[in-house]
C-alpha positions in Angstrom: -2.1 14.2 -13.2 -1.6 10.4 -12.8 1.4 8.5 -13.8 2.2 4.8 -13.5 5.0 2.4 -14.6 4.3 -1.0 -16.1 6.1 -3.4 -13.8 4.1 -6.2 -12.2 5.8 -8.8 -10.0 4.3 -12.4 -10.1 5.1 -14.8 -7.2 5.0 -18.6 -7.1 6.1 -19.6 -3.6 9.6 -18.1 -3.1 10.0 -17.5 -6.9 9.3 -14.1 -8.4 9.0 -12.8 -12.0 8.8 -9.1 -13.1 7.0 -8.2 -16.3 7.0 -4.7 -17.7 3.6 -4.8 -19.5 0.9 -4.1 -16.8 -1.8 -1.5 -17.2 -2.2 0.3 -14.0 -3.8 3.5 -15.2 -7.4 3.6 -16.5 -10.3 5.8 -17.4 -13.1 5.2 -14.8 -16.2 6.1 -17.0 -16.8 7.8 -20.3 -17.5 11.6 -20.2 -16.3 11.8 -16.5 -13.1 13.5 -15.5 -12.3 10.6 -13.2 -9.2 8.1 -13.4 -8.2 5.0 -11.6 -4.6 3.9 -10.8 -3.9 0.4 -9.3 -0.7 -0.8 -7.6 0.3 -3.7 -5.6 -1.5 -6.8 -6.7 -2.7 -6.4 -10.3 -5.7 -8.6 -9.8 -8.5 -9.3 -7.3 -8.7 -13.1 -6.7 -7.2 -13.8 -10.2 -9.6 -11.2 -11.8 -7.5 -8.5 -13.2 -8.4 -4.9 -12.1 -8.4 -3.9 -15.6 -11.2 -6.2 -16.3 -13.2 -5.1 -13.3 -12.9 -1.5 -14.2 -13.9 -2.0 -17.8 -17.0 -4.0 -16.7 -17.8 -1.2 -14.4 -17.3 1.4 -17.3 -19.6 -0.6 -19.5 -22.2 -0.8 -16.8 -22.3 2.7 -15.9 -21.9 4.1 -19.4 -21.1 7.7 -18.7 -22.9 8.0 -15.5 -21.4 11.0 -13.5 -21.7 11.9 -9.8 -21.5 15.3 -8.0 -18.4 14.4 -6.1 -15.3 12.3 -6.5 -16.2 10.6 -3.3 -19.5 9.3 -4.9 -17.5 8.0 -7.9 -15.3 6.1 -5.7 -18.1 4.7 -3.4 -19.9 3.7 -6.6 -17.1 1.7 -8.0 -16.8 -0.3 -4.7 -20.5 -0.7 -4.5 -20.4 -2.2 -8.1 -17.8 -4.8 -6.9 -19.5 -5.5 -3.6 -22.8 -6.4 -5.4 -21.0 -8.8 -7.7 -18.5 -10.6 -5.5 -20.6 -13.8 -5.6 -20.6 -13.8 -9.3 -17.1 -12.7 -10.1 -15.4 -14.7 -7.2 -16.7 -18.3 -6.7 -16.9 -19.5 -3.0 -14.1 -22.1 -3.5 -11.9 -19.4 -5.1 -12.5 -17.2 -2.0 -11.7 -20.1 0.4 -8.5 -20.8 -1.5 -7.3 -17.2 -1.2 -8.1 -17.1 2.4 -6.2 -20.2 3.1 -3.2 -19.0 1.0 -3.0 -15.8 3.1 -3.2 -17.6 6.4 -0.7 -20.2 5.4 1.9 -17.7 4.3 1.7 -16.1 7.8 1.8 -19.4 9.4 5.0 -20.2 7.5 6.7 -16.9 8.6 6.0 -17.7 12.3 7.2 -21.3 11.7 10.5 -20.1 10.1 11.2 -17.9 13.3 10.6 -20.9 15.5 12.9 -23.1 13.3 15.6 -20.4 13.2 15.6 -20.3 17.1 16.0 -23.9 17.4 18.9 -24.1 15.1 20.6 -21.2 16.9 19.9 -23.0 20.2 21.2 -26.3 19.0 24.7 -24.8 18.5 24.9 -24.9 22.2 22.9 -28.0 23.0 19.7 -29.6 21.9 16.9 -27.4 23.5 14.4 -29.4 25.6 10.7 -29.6 24.4 9.6 -27.3 27.1 11.8 -24.6 26.0 10.8 -24.8 22.4 7.2 -24.7 23.4 7.8 -21.6 25.6 9.5 -19.8 22.7 6.6 -20.8 20.3 4.0 -19.6 23.0 5.9 -16.2 23.2 6.4 -15.8 19.4 2.7 -16.5 18.5 1.4 -14.4 21.5 3.6 -11.4 20.4 2.5 -11.7 16.7 -1.2 -11.8 17.9 -0.7 -8.7 20.0 0.9 -6.7 17.2 -1.8 -7.8 14.7 -4.7 -6.5 16.9 -3.2 -3.1 17.0 -4.5 -2.8 13.4 -8.0 -1.6 12.9 -10.9 -3.4 11.3 -11.6 -3.3 7.6 -14.6 -1.3 6.4 -17.8 -3.1 7.4 -16.1 -5.6 9.6 -15.7 -5.6 13.4 -15.6 -7.7 16.6 -19.0 -9.1 15.9 -17.9 -10.7 12.5 -14.9 -12.5 14.2 -17.1 -15.4 15.5 -18.9 -15.6 12.1 -15.5 -15.9 10.2 -14.3 -18.4 12.8 -17.3 -20.6 12.2 -17.0 -20.5 8.6 -13.2 -21.0 8.2 -12.1 -22.8 11.3 -11.8 -26.3 9.9 -9.6 -24.7 7.1 -7.4 -22.8 9.6 -7.1 -25.9 11.8 -5.8 -28.1 8.8 -3.5 -25.4 7.6 -2.0 -25.0 11.1 -1.5 -28.7 11.4 0.2 -28.9 8.1 2.7 -26.1 8.9 3.4 -26.5 12.6 4.9 -29.3 14.6 2.1 -30.4 17.1 4.7 -31.2 19.8 5.5 -27.5 20.0 2.0 -26.1 20.3 0.3 -25.9 23.6 -3.5 -26.0 23.6 -3.5 -22.2 24.1 -1.2 -21.4 21.4 -3.0 -23.8 18.9 -6.2 -21.9 19.6 -4.5 -18.6 19.4 -3.4 -19.5 15.8 -6.9 -19.8 14.9 -7.7 -16.3 16.3 -4.7 -15.1 14.3 -6.2 -16.4 11.2 -9.5 -14.6 11.8 -7.7 -11.3 12.5 -5.9 -11.7 9.2 -9.4 -11.7 7.5 -11.0 -8.8 9.3 -8.2 -6.4 10.0 -6.2 -3.8 7.8 -2.9 -5.3 8.4 0.4 -5.2 6.1 0.7 -9.0 5.8 0.1 -10.6 2.5 -0.6 -9.1 -1.0 -3.1 -6.4 -1.4 -4.1 -3.9 -4.1 -4.0 -0.2 -3.7 -6.7 1.5 -5.7 -6.5 5.2 -6.3 -9.6 7.1 -7.7 -8.8 10.6 -8.8 -10.4 13.5 -10.7 -13.5 15.7 -10.4 -17.1 15.3 -9.5 -19.7 17.1 -11.5 -20.1 19.8 -9.0 -16.4 20.1 -7.9 -14.1 23.0 -9.1 -10.9 21.3 -7.8 -9.6 17.7 -8.2 -9.3 15.3 -5.3 -8.3 11.6 -4.8 -9.3 8.8 -2.6 -7.1 5.7 -1.8 -8.4 2.2 -0.9 -6.6 -0.9 0.1 -8.2 -4.1 -1.1 -7.2 -7.3 0.6 -9.5 -9.8 -1.0 -13.0 -11.4 -0.6 -14.4 -13.6 2.1 -18.0 -15.0 2.7 -19.1 -13.1 -0.4 -18.0 -9.7 1.2 -15.2 -7.4 0.0 -12.2 -7.0 2.2 -11.0 -3.4 1.8 -10.6 -0.2 3.7 -10.5 3.5 2.8 -6.9 4.7 3.3 -7.2 8.5 3.2 -6.9 10.9 0.4 -6.2 14.5 -0.5 -7.7 17.4 -2.5 -6.6 20.7 -4.1 -8.2 23.8 -2.6 -7.8 27.5 -2.7 -5.2 27.3 0.0 -3.5 24.0 -1.0 -3.0 24.6 -4.7 -0.6 21.7 -5.5 0.1 18.4 -4.0 2.5 15.5 -5.0 1.6 12.0 -3.8 3.4 8.8 -3.9 1.9 5.3 -3.9 3.4 1.9 -3.6 7.2 2.3 -3.9 7.8 6.0 -3.5 11.0 6.5 -1.6 12.7 8.5 -4.4 9.6 10.8 -4.7 10.1 11.6 -0.9 13.8 12.2 -1.5 13.0 14.6 -4.4 10.4 16.6 -2.4 12.2 16.7 0.8 16.0 16.6 0.0 16.7 13.5 2.0 16.0 9.8 1.6 13.3 8.8 4.1 15.3 5.7 5.2 18.3 7.8 5.8 16.1 10.4 7.7 14.8 7.8 10.1 18.3 6.4 10.6 19.6 9.9 11.5 16.8 10.5 13.9 17.5 7.2 15.6 21.2 8.1 16.1 20.3 11.6 17.3 17.9 10.1 20.0 20.4 7.6 21.0 23.2 10.3 21.4 20.9 12.6 23.5 19.5 9.6 25.6 23.1 8.7 26.7 24.3 12.3 27.2 23.1 12.9 30.7 24.7 9.8 32.1 27.9 10.7 30.3 28.0 14.0 31.9 27.2 12.9 35.4 29.8 9.9 35.1 32.4 12.7 34.5 31.5 14.3 37.9 31.8 11.5 40.5 32.1 13.7 43.4 28.5 14.9 43.5 26.2 14.0 46.3 23.2 11.7 45.6 20.8 14.4 45.8 22.6 16.7 43.5 23.1 13.7 41.1 19.5 13.1 40.9 18.5 16.7 40.7 21.1 17.4 37.8 20.2 14.2 36.1 16.6 15.3 35.8 17.6 18.7 34.5 19.9 17.2 32.0 17.3 14.6 30.6 14.7 17.4 30.3 17.3 19.6 28.5 18.5 16.9 26.0 14.8 15.8 25.4 13.9 19.4 24.5 17.1 19.7 22.3 16.2 16.5 20.4 12.7 17.6 19.7 13.9 21.1 18.6 16.5 19.5 16.3 13.7 17.3 14.7 11.4 20.2 14.3 14.3 22.3 12.7 15.0 19.7 10.1 11.3 19.4 9.2 11.1 23.2 9.0 14.2 23.3 6.7 12.9 20.5 4.4 9.6 22.4 3.9 11.2 25.8 3.4 13.9 25.0 1.1 12.7 21.7 -0.6 9.0 20.8 -0.5 7.4 24.1 -0.5 9.3 25.7 -3.4 8.5 22.7 -5.6 4.9 22.7 -4.7 4.7 26.5 -5.5 6.2 25.9 -8.9 3.9 23.0 -9.6 0.9 25.2 -8.9 1.9 27.7 -11.7 3.3 25.7 -14.5 1.2 24.5 -17.4 -0.4 20.9 -17.3 2.1 19.9 -20.2 5.1 20.5 -17.9 3.3 18.8 -14.9 2.9 15.7 -17.1 6.7 15.7 -17.6 7.4 16.0 -14.0 5.1 13.1 -13.2 6.8 10.9 -15.8 10.3 11.9 -14.5 9.5 11.0 -10.9 8.3 7.4 -12.0 11.4 7.0 -14.1 13.6 8.3 -11.2 12.4 5.4 -9.1 12.8 3.0 -12.0 16.4 4.1 -12.5 17.4 3.5 -8.9 16.0 0.0 -9.1 18.0 -0.6 -12.3 21.4 0.5 -10.8 21.1 -1.4 -7.5 21.3 -5.0 -6.7 17.5 -5.5 -6.1 14.4 -6.7 -8.1 13.4 -4.1 -10.7 9.9 -3.9 -9.4 9.3 -0.4 -11.0 10.1 -0.2 -14.7 8.8 -0.4 -18.3 7.0 2.3 -20.1 5.2 5.1 -18.0 1.7 5.8 -18.7 0.7 9.3 -18.0 -2.8 10.9 -18.1 -4.0 14.5 -17.4 -7.5 14.9 -15.9 -9.0 18.4 -16.1 -12.4 19.8 -15.6 -12.8 20.9 -19.1 -11.2 18.2 -21.2 -11.6 15.2 -18.8 -9.4 12.3 -18.8 -6.6 12.7 -21.5 -3.8 10.4 -22.2 -0.5 12.0 -22.5 1.6 8.9 -22.9 0.2 5.4 -23.2 1.4 2.0 -24.2 -0.6 -0.7 -26.1 -0.2 -4.4 -26.0 -1.1 -4.4 -29.7 -0.5 -2.2 -32.8 -3.6 -0.2 -33.6 -2.7 -0.1 -37.2 -3.0 -3.9 -37.5 -6.4 -4.1 -35.5 -9.1 -2.0 -37.4 -11.6 -4.4 -35.9 -10.8 -3.4 -32.5 -10.9 0.3 -33.5 -14.2 -0.1 -35.2 -15.7 -1.9 -32.2 -14.5 0.9 -29.9 -16.2 3.5 -32.2 -19.4 1.7 -32.5 -19.6 1.3 -28.7 -19.5 5.1 -28.6 -21.9 5.7 -31.4 -19.5 7.4 -33.5 -17.5 6.9 -36.7 -13.9 5.8 -36.6 -11.4 8.6 -36.5 -7.7 8.9 -36.1 -8.1 9.9 -32.5 -9.8 6.5 -31.7 -6.3 4.9 -31.8 -5.2 7.2 -29.0 -8.3 6.9 -26.9 -8.5 3.2 -26.9 -8.9 1.8 -23.5 
């Protein structure tokens, strides 16, 4: 079961615009029970994912594979083999520059904010500004290098990327930063940061999340694979597998959330995930300070007793905090998540479709009643994927009225080698 809203956020600098017309849910290939759902960026270097998927479908023309993994791998193989055709070199270069520039501006804004704060006291000397810039860039570089490499990329590719794009990175750096604030080491480190922004699976900048779900020809149970696609560089796709899940005899149901899924987590676990993290932080802070609070109430202790009792209290409070966290998780599983999953495993697919649609609408409603951009909204598309019936639309929007477009209906039927029927309007992709 796949369900997706229709909202897409378009950005131009600091300006944003939300449209509720995006198609995020697609059939992968004819005659195969496999679907694709896209969230995040709706296109790959200005080529809509909808177009890429339809080109793939036309090329493969009903080809099926024994496993869902093979379907997903073949989709990305198809894209990798055509990156040089679909994405011209200059388009690739522009996209790389834009990604690096956006991060550079974020770093520059931190520096400018610090300077303005320091100027409230007195004008900071150049040495102080340069020292703060060095620290800020170095800290960001360290954080960035905690992320792993994209699929097919590694340390050996770093020098190749640097050679290819260093002049672009240097020009962008000089346009964004004040040269007076950059030491030679920091100027070079900014180039290294730009390289890591290309080859690592980091959260900075826009990316597409692609979910491939359904059945392979030899599989009895459905599964899904998740991929994060960052872009294209040097005629190579920048992407990484981001996990997945599968239904088994033991795990008979699973509810996954992609992109903005906080409300789904609240529905499943009985508590908002942000609130849960805040509670954990408050509990941890309270337990950390408890031993010293107890010891300060007993000033007459000897130093040796003070140290011994302090160690015992810190050990005990640490265990209590851990037990409390485990107890909360156990409660959420027993009284919230597990009962929902047990019911989902038993109810008919028609009911599951309603649940999926309701969960998406729940997120949309929260966005609507809060002072925040409505980045989830519009009609909800829902598809059921079963082993026997394949990919079946339960609810689907069209950007056109099928009754006014018999030519499109006829073309769809001719492509399938069949005569037009009333069902063609529902099955149009």
